[in-house]
N, C-alpha and C positions, 0 to 999 in steps of 0.2 A: 455445426461447429463441424473445421477442420481435421484429420486425421490426430496431429497433434494435438489438440486439446481434448477428442477424446480420449486419448492415451493417458493425458497426465490424470483429465477428471478421473478415472479409471482406477489408475493406479491411487490416488490421493485415497480416494473414496475408499479403497480396502485398507488403508491405514488408519481410515478417521470413526471406527465404526462405534468407540467410545462416546461419541457426539453425536449418533446416529438418531436420526427423529423417532419417538416412540411411536408405536399405532396410534391410526387416526381415529377422530372420533371419541375422545373422551368431551365430558360435559363442560359448559363455558358458564364459566363464574358470571356472577350475577352483578353488572356495571361495567362490563368490559364491554368495548367496543359502541360506549355510550349513544345515543342520536340514531343507532341504526335498528333497523324494525328487529332483526334476529341474527344471528351467526351463521354463519354458511357451513350445514353440516356437510356438505360432497365436497368434491375437488373439482368445480367448476368456477374457478376462482381468477379475481386479474390482483395480479402484482407490478406495483408500479417500482421500475430500479431507473434510479436518476443519478449520475456518475456526472465527476467532477470537468474532466477535460478530456483531448482526447491526442493532445498531444506524446506523454508518458506511454509507452506503447501497451502498458498494461491493461489498459482499462475495452479497450475495444478488441484485443486480441485473447486476455484471457476471461477477465473477470466478468463479463458481459456473457459469451459463451457458456462460462463453466455454470454460472447461476440459473440462466434458460435451461440448461440440461438437468438441472438438479430438480430445479422447482416444478419441469413436464416429467420426469420421473418417479417424484412424488405424488404427484396428482395424477398416475397413468394417463397424462398427455393432454388433459380435458383444462389445463390450466395458460393463463393467457398472461406473458411477461408485456408489458407496457413499457419503452425503452425510449431515456431522452437524455442527452449529454450536454451541458450547460457550456461547453469550451468556453471554462475559465472566468465564465461569467457569473456571478452572485446574484444578480437581476435576472437574468433570465433563466438561474435554477427555482429561484422564488416564483415566476411564473410558469414554467414546469409544475412545481408542485399545487400549485392551483386548478391547474388542466389534469391533472391527475384527479384532485379532489371531486371534480366535477364530472368525471367520468366516472367517479364510485369506486374507484379501486378499494380493494381487502385490505392493502396492506402494503406500506412505501419502504423499500431500501432507497436510503439518499448516504451517499457520500459526499460532504455539504465540501461546496467549496471553499466558504466561509463557514468555520461552524457558529459563528457568533451570529451574523447575517440570518442564516438557515431559523433560527430560535420564533420569530412571530411565525413561519409556514409550518413549523412545526406543531405549534399552540394550535394551528387551523386545522388540520390533521385529527390533530387529538378531538379538537368540540367537532369533525365531523365521524368521526367514531372510525379511524384509519388507525392501526398501530402501525408503527414508525418503528424500523431496527437501521442503526446507525450502522454506517458501514465504512470499514478500515479509519474514519476520523470520527470521536467523540464531540456529534454535535451537541450544540446546546439546545432547551426547550424539553417538553415532556416525552423526550423517547422511551421506548419500550424495550429494546434490548439491542446491542452491542455487542461486534465483534472487529476485531483487528489482528496487529500483532502489538508483542507486548513489547512498546514503542520506546521505551527506556533501555531496554537490553539491545534492540540495536543499534543505539548512543553506543551504548559500551562496548558492543563487537567491534563496532567501528573505531571508537577510540584504543582498544587493546591490541586490532589490529598496526594501528596507525604506529604506535611505542614498537609494536615488534617491530615494523620495517625501518623506523628509526633508529635503534640500538642503544647503543651507552652514551650516544652524547648528552650532555648535561646542558639541559633545558633547551632542545633547542626550537628554535622562531618557525613556527605554523603560521598559516591562513587557514581560518576559521569561516567555512561559504556555507552558513545553516540555510534553512528553507524559508517559504513564506509565515509569516508574522500572520497571517489569517488561516494557518494551517496549526492548530493546537498539535500534532504531531511532531512538525518542526521544535516546537520547545522540550517535547519530550526526548528527541531526538539529542539535541542541545545537550538536554541536562543530561543524558544517561554518559554521553561522551565527555564532558568535562567531571562527569565525578570519577572516569578514570585520567583523565589527562591532567586536571588540576594540581597545578606545584610539578610536573614534569615537563611540560613547554613552555615557552613562552609566546602570548598570542602578540603576533605581528600587525597582524590586521585580520577584524570580525565582521562580516557582514551575514544580514538578514535579507534571504535573494529575494526579490519583487516576482513574486507567481511560479517560485520555480526554475525559470527561466532558463535556458543553458549562454542564451544570450545576454542575459542580465548578470548570471556568472562570472561569462566570460570577461564584459563590464569589466566586473570588480574585482577581478583577476587582473587585469592591466594594472587598473590602479596603485591594487597591493605591491605590483614588480616595480612600476613607478616608485612607489613610497620608501621598499624596503630596498628595492636593490634584487637580482633576478640570481643571485649565487647567495643568498642571505635567506632564503626562504627552504627550510629544510624537509617541511613537506606538508599536506594541505589534505584539512577535515573537508570533504566535500559529501552532501547529506544526501545525493543521489546520484545515480549514473548521468544522467542527462545535464545537470552541472556540470559533473566528473568530467562530459567530455567540452563545454566551454573553457572549463578550466583548462586543461590540457594544449587546448588550442592556442590559447593565450601563453603560457609556457613556451611550446614549439615555436611562437613566433616571435617570442624574446629572444629565441638562440640557443636554451640550457644544448648543452652537449649530453647532458645526462639528467632526465626530469627527477623530482622529487618525487615521492609516495605520496596517490591521492586517491582517498577512499571513495566509498559509491554506493548503493543501494538501488535493491531492485533487480539484480540479473538480468540486465535489458542486453539487448543480443549486441550491438556496440558495445557495450560495456563490458560483457566477456572475452570479446573479441581484444578488448584493448588489454584485459586482462591476461589472457593469452598472449599479445604482441609485448609486453611487460610495460606498456605506458601506465597502466595504473593499478596501483597494488592490490586493491580488493573491492569486493563490492558485498551487499549483504541480500542473501537470496531466501525471498521469503518464500510459502507457499499461498500461490494464489489461488489453485485447486481445493484445499482446504479453507480457506476465508471463503471463499465463494459457496462452496456446499452448508459451510455453516449459517452465510445468512440467508444462503433460499429455505433450509430446515426454520429458523427460525421465522421468516417471513410467512411461508405456509401453515405453522402451528397457531402462530398470532390471528391469520386469516381466517383461521378456526378457531378462534377462540380458546386454543388449546395453552394450558402452559408449558413453562420453556425450561422445568426442572429437570428434565432429564436430557437437556442441552447445555442449558449454559453451565459453568464448572464455578463461576466466581463472581463478583458483581462488584460494580464500580458506582460514584457516583460523575454529575457536575455540576454545573451551578445551580441548576434548580430543583436537581430530582436526585433522590436516593437509593439506592441499589438495584443499579440498572442491571438486568440479567447477560451476562459477559461471557464470551468464550476468545479467550487471546490465543495467536496461533505461536510454536515459536519459531523461531529463526537459526540463518546458519551461515554463517562465514565463507564465502567462496571464495578464493585463489585459486592460484595453477592447480594447486594441488588435489583440490578437491570434484572437480567441473564434470569430469565423470561420473562422481557418485551422487550428483546433487542434480542440477539440471537435465543433462543429457538421461539419468536414471528415471529421472521423474519425467520424461519425456516435455520437457520444457522448448526447451531444443536438440535438433539433429546436428550430430557430427557436421555432417555439411553444411548446412546451416552457419556455424562454426567457421567449419575450416575451407574458405570461400580461397579462390587462388592467392587473394592478396595474405590471408594467414599461414598458408598449406607451409613452409617451413617452420612456422613459431608452433604449428599445430605439432608437428614430425618433433621438432624441439623440447614441447613439454608434456610430448609423450601421449598424446591425444590418438595419434595414428600413428 
């Protein structure tokens, strides 16, 4: 793990004692891990980690090392984390689950490429006695635990920020660039945002962006500009930073002298730099260290046959499973005004990473250096 990630994990771990793992060694409930010979009592565990893609910076740069570090801490360095990335391919991810089952992992952490398509794989794991933690996205199937952010709140935070940027204009026209329809979080972001925006804006164009890809958002935005006219777009709801980059590129290519406010999510480095320079209005900062720590705690506890009472603070349902043990991590609206108090303070990005030569003047203007 690099220095930044060690700092981030340590800093957030200090603030998440309320969800810390209870002492190991509690008795295994009858019926848990059906099909296995017995629950593992020690720390010699195999935890499978399946992440959905490697284009968005967070998965490889944050989630993977944070989860690996926490699993190691919880098991005295004895546990093995087996990792696979599906590269946005649901079929490949199903094959990766099969491999994890064959390798007899003791628990799985899965961030599904397609929350519905993964259901059969989750059932296979359950039949093999392997508990499953749904990470970041609420997968279908008999999952045992779930951790993510309050995804409707993410949308509400984005919607409120966009309204703030739009000011007092009467029902200004916006373009709504939602995420992929295969991601249940995208629907929750949309629902949260619309709960704030409905009745206060006019939706000139709205898109569900295939695979969250910036190039698809760019093409969608070009279509919106052609249909509406570049000067008729007062603002853009973008569900994440990657798409915001594609959207802003389309707006700049259209020759706008002043860019309309554009939202985002994930506090990616490029997104933070666009916020500093004024090209992007805001992002949503989500504490990846805290989410990753919780996922690791859940997986290790389940692998040992322990209850999640001291970890999970709430419950949710998916289409077929009720009362899933859940931890939802809070989110923060990220603007120029609080970059120091969020991503820099938490060690996600260093000042010199944000304030490169290209952004030096903007950083000075924003009071960052």
